[in-house]
Phi, psi and omega in degrees: 000324182294322179296317178298321181294319179298317178299322180297316182290328178295318179298319180295319181297316180296318180297318180293321179296319178297316179298321180294321181295335180283339182256344182282136179270117180295148177296145175085000180260124182263119180252010181295131182275143179289156179284170174242153186236146181222145175258155180296333172245123185281158175306146181073004174289153177275115182249122177287149179301139178252164167289168188290352174259112190226143177255128180241135182241143180213169173206169181223164180219132178237115186293339183227032179181205181238148174276122182267331183182194185216150171245133181228160185200154173252003177222004181061013178241312179259120187245149176237137182263142178210144174268355181276171180254008179196167176197153177255129185243141172260107185269122181270121182237159174242119185104192185275337180204167180194174178228134181241139173259137183239134176241143175215135182230128179286150176236125182272180185288352175262001180089004179284140182247137177304117181287347179236079183304149172288144183212155178198160177264140180233104176282137179227157175234153181269129176266135181292146176283177177214159178216144178215146176288141183295136180299140179083010178242025183298144178292142179293167180300324181222142176217168168275194192278052172205139178219139177236135184233145182227138185215172174227127176255142179224157178216124179302335180275006183111131184294343175286356175277350179290128185257304185216154167250150179227134180227156178211149177250120170068335185216120184269015177287337179228127181250143176256144189257141174230153178294160182293347178272353183290147175220010177204164183209135173248127180241146180223190179301319181287354174269346181122001175298138180254109181294153179053042182204165175280142183227162180206140178253137177245142183215139174212166182228149179237141177265178185291345177272357178091010180270133181263152172277167168298153179280135173246157184229156173226119353296168182279177179057222181262008183287160174224172171237149185268132180252123181261139173283126178301141179243123176075186183258357183247134171250118177267116180260114179270104179249030185261125183296139178294338183283345180283137189299324183264024179303310181295322180294323178296317180297319180293320179302311183291326176299314180291324182293330183264000186295335180285350180263009180075217183286150174210171180249151182230140178226116179268109182264003177259336187296144175051042178066027179083032182297334180269003184269123178300138179284335177265119187301320182297334177292324177293319178300314180294330176294316178301323184292351176286352186233153178283332188215144176241128172250110187246118181235141182221180184273185183296331184087135176185270175284168184304323184289340184275341192284151170294158178278076183296323180301313180296317180298318182293326182280343188240320187297323177302322179289323178295316179295321179296334179274004177105006181284165177236145186225128164250125184233125181234119181196155166271181182242148174291162184291331188263043183235022188302132176062017181247097178267355185293346179287345178247083181264002182256000178226156183283065181249124179280319181193169176252132183285158176272001176286132178233144180214148171264145177250100180300160179309133178073012173288128179262138179264161186280126177273110178276320179256112186291355177286352185245152184283160175290133178249147184224138181298134178257208180229125359290146183278152175297143174225165183053040179288135182236140179279168179233140172266131192245161179281173185295333184276349186286154176241126185277137179251311182225151167228164178257143185265109177219145176243149004296161187290097174288167173305124182305332180297332179282345185256002179288131181236352179214127177224164167231156189292335180202151181292325177236160184051047183292135177244336183224131168237125184239129179239121186270039171200161181290119181299324183295341177267004179248037184249030182298326179255009176079011183265354185298320179294323178297320178299313181297319180295326178294318178298311183291317184281305186279317182280316186260351180059041176259126182226162181283000000 
């Protein structure tokens, strides 16, 4: 009986050991389950075509842990890791439409990756780009042989999809190419501008899929702009208001004064509200560079309509002078400019005095530099004449004679930037009103010929 009992207990022990071995987890064996991945649109869902810029959303689930991140791919070979649940993609297509397959696989906190990534097809279509000329940069009605254009190109699929710009002048049988980063263009005669004729610019843009925008034109519709061939080496800028009574007399004075130089060009920047004035400042600068010398004349200054276009002069003349140009500038000053010389940044003027004086008919001004003729107030006579304080490099030409004896610096009305190699002569009153003795034209000819070395 004792042997049988021992045998019984041995069987029980072995059975228990076997049962224990079936439930114990051996060391080194990983039983962690991989996560599962889901897309916001399930496979076989009906997906409407998107533009090439598309946002895709996904999520993951791990039954025995946490999802740490995701790996995604558009070819199931090259994968990108992200901890986010969505991303926006710019899909590059060739042609008008295409279909892309997307894979995404969740990664859990143990590093396990979903062996069956979620995937789906995404049909996309290409949206054509567009281009438009920037508002306020319209070409003037008339220009000389230079034009500057500025535009903005856009693409619904992302502006980085813009590949090339194409432009043509007057004839769209041949297009010229610009990089997709371009936003402006300067055209000249060697670009295809036709002098003494009407001209028109055509522009379009192409995206990376090869789709073109509609063509836009400057001017728009069926309009054109007239291009004038520059005449001579002198540009006469008429900044004289048409409303001033002696406007016509001023124009005749400068016409007669310049007749000894042969042909010259004239630009009226006051007429028709500035219709001939380029809206892009750099175009005006490039226009000035077509000439060796600029003669810029304006009125005495008072009300806003009377003033010279100081803003335009300040923005352009320094660049013109730096390029080798020469400038004679004749103007009065507005009343509200006291102690502000910064409006004249193209001449060595420190400030404008607040002293004002009228020059009665036949008043003669003081000749400081004897190389220049005596000038005498004509009719109508200059009024509200203001002196200028000048820099150390300036050379004084004229002052006005008034008592009691003010500081002579307040009475200076004409300077040049240097005694030799002169580039700028500035007169702070209208020269055409200083022709009482008939010497004003002689003075201008002396400036152009002797100072600027301009000859016919």
